[in-house]
Backbone as CSV, one residue per row, in Angstrom:
resi,resn,N_x,N_y,N_z,CA_x,CA_y,CA_z,C_x,C_y,C_z
1,MET,0.853,-1.172,0.000,0.000,0.000,0.000,0.904,1.241,0.000
2,SER,0.580,2.199,-0.832,1.376,3.423,-0.880,1.105,4.274,0.361
3,LYS,1.994,5.224,0.602,1.815,6.114,1.754,0.505,6.885,1.628
4,ARG,0.207,7.374,0.440,-1.027,8.141,0.215,-2.259,7.282,0.525
5,ASP,-2.256,6.030,0.047,-3.391,5.141,0.295,-3.504,4.802,1.781
6,ALA,-2.375,4.591,2.442,-2.393,4.284,3.874,-2.961,5.452,4.672
7,VAL,-2.545,6.660,4.337,-3.039,7.853,5.038,-4.530,8.017,4.814
8,LYS,-4.988,7.834,3.581,-6.425,7.954,3.287,-7.228,6.885,4.033
9,TYR,-6.705,5.669,4.073,-7.396,4.583,4.776,-7.492,4.884,6.273
10,LEU,-6.381,5.298,6.883,-6.385,5.604,8.317,-7.320,6.764,8.638
11,ALA,-7.306,7.796,7.806,-8.178,8.951,8.036,-9.655,8.562,7.911
12,ALA,-9.967,7.652,7.005,-11.347,7.200,6.861,-11.755,6.292,8.026
13,THR,-10.805,5.517,8.513,-11.089,4.590,9.615,-11.183,5.301,10.948
14,TYR,-10.364,6.326,11.131,-10.334,7.088,12.384,-10.631,8.556,12.081
15,PRO,-11.901,8.916,11.923,-12.262,10.279,11.506,-11.961,11.351,12.551
16,ASN,-11.580,10.958,13.755,-11.243,11.960,14.765,-9.853,12.543,14.553
17,GLN,-9.095,12.030,13.586,-7.771,12.568,13.246,-7.768,12.961,11.762
18,SER,-6.973,13.967,11.435,-6.927,14.444,10.053,-5.921,13.647,9.216
19,GLU,-6.079,13.736,7.893,-5.115,13.103,6.993,-3.722,13.675,7.217
20,ARG,-3.648,14.960,7.445,-2.352,15.609,7.671,-1.653,15.015,8.898
21,TRP,-2.415,14.769,9.964,-1.849,14.189,11.186,-1.280,12.806,10.888
22,PHE,-2.043,11.987,10.137,-1.560,10.657,9.787,-0.332,10.731,8.892
23,CYS,-0.309,11.677,7.969,0.840,11.835,7.073,2.106,12.175,7.858
24,ARG,1.994,13.109,8.801,3.152,13.510,9.610,3.644,12.380,10.512
25,ASN,2.746,11.525,10.969,3.083,10.529,11.981,3.093,9.092,11.471
26,LEU,3.044,8.893,10.161,2.918,7.550,9.610,4.076,6.635,10.007
27,ALA,5.291,7.101,9.945,6.438,6.247,10.295,6.348,5.792,11.751
28,HIS,5.971,6.691,12.636,5.822,6.341,14.048,4.652,5.370,14.240
29,ILE,3.559,5.615,13.555,2.379,4.757,13.661,2.714,3.326,13.229
30,GLN,3.473,3.194,12.155,3.812,1.875,11.642,4.705,1.099,12.607
31,SER,5.398,1.781,13.494,6.296,1.098,14.425,5.593,0.662,15.715
32,LEU,4.333,1.053,15.908,3.619,0.762,17.149,2.919,-0.592,17.123
33,ASN,2.779,-1.186,18.315,1.951,-2.385,18.419,0.490,-1.924,18.489
34,PRO,-0.473,-2.800,18.289,-1.890,-2.384,18.230,-2.385,-1.637,19.469
35,GLU,-1.955,-2.040,20.647,-2.416,-1.365,21.864,-1.911,0.076,21.929
36,ARG,-0.660,0.298,21.625,-0.094,1.650,21.630,-0.717,2.495,20.521
37,LEU,-1.018,1.882,19.384,-1.668,2.599,18.286,-3.025,3.128,18.743
38,HIS,-3.788,2.315,19.428,-5.093,2.738,19.937,-4.937,3.910,20.896
39,ASP,-3.965,3.826,21.816,-3.743,4.908,22.775,-3.380,6.212,22.069
40,LEU,-2.562,6.117,21.027,-2.121,7.302,20.294,-3.272,7.945,19.524
41,ILE,-4.025,7.150,18.804,-5.082,7.688,17.952,-6.238,8.258,18.765
42,PHE,-6.569,7.627,19.866,-7.712,8.064,20.645,-7.330,8.928,21.838
43,HIS,-6.147,9.548,21.784,-5.707,10.460,22.842,-6.653,11.659,22.900
44,SER,-7.097,11.991,24.082,-8.038,13.093,24.263,-7.315,14.439,24.169
45,ASP,-7.923,15.378,23.483,-7.375,16.728,23.357,-7.956,17.580,24.487
46,PRO,-7.153,17.961,25.494,-7.691,18.698,26.638,-8.267,20.066,26.265
47,THR,-7.721,20.733,25.262,-8.239,22.032,24.847,-9.648,21.886,24.280
48,ALA,-9.832,20.900,23.427,-11.155,20.661,22.846,-12.138,20.229,23.928
49,ARG,-11.689,19.393,24.836,-12.573,18.935,25.912,-13.036,20.109,26.762
50,THR,-12.142,21.037,27.074,-12.500,22.229,27.853,-13.524,23.068,27.091
51,ALA,-13.313,23.258,25.795,-14.238,24.041,24.983,-15.615,23.382,24.952
52,ILE,-15.652,22.076,24.787,-16.930,21.359,24.761,-17.637,21.492,26.105
53,ASN,-16.902,21.333,27.184,-17.502,21.464,28.517,-18.060,22.864,28.738
54,ASN,-17.355,23.896,28.276,-17.840,25.272,28.419,-19.144,25.484,27.655
55,VAL,-19.227,24.946,26.444,-20.453,25.075,25.652,-21.592,24.336,26.332
56,MET,-21.323,23.154,26.849,-22.366,22.374,27.525,-22.870,23.103,28.774
57,LYS,-21.970,23.745,29.506,-22.375,24.503,30.698,-23.246,25.688,30.306
58,GLU,-22.899,26.384,29.227,-23.689,27.516,28.763,-25.086,27.077,28.341
59,GLN,-25.189,25.940,27.669,-26.487,25.457,27.218,-27.352,25.020,28.407
60,ALA,-26.709,24.505,29.453,-27.460,24.047,30.626,-27.973,25.208,31.455
61,ALA,-27.303,26.354,31.370,-27.689,27.520,32.198,-28.894,28.256,31.666
């Protein structure tokens, strides 16, 4: 599979990450075992989480 196809496949499979992110990190991703790959891809973004929580608080008020 070419790098372009791998990036497109990963971006389609994990829509919470961008194609650009997969392109920049492909070599590192390929070196990970499945458990570490899951931890990396599904890492929570604290800035986004804070923004979401703020919006939810505003809607509840």
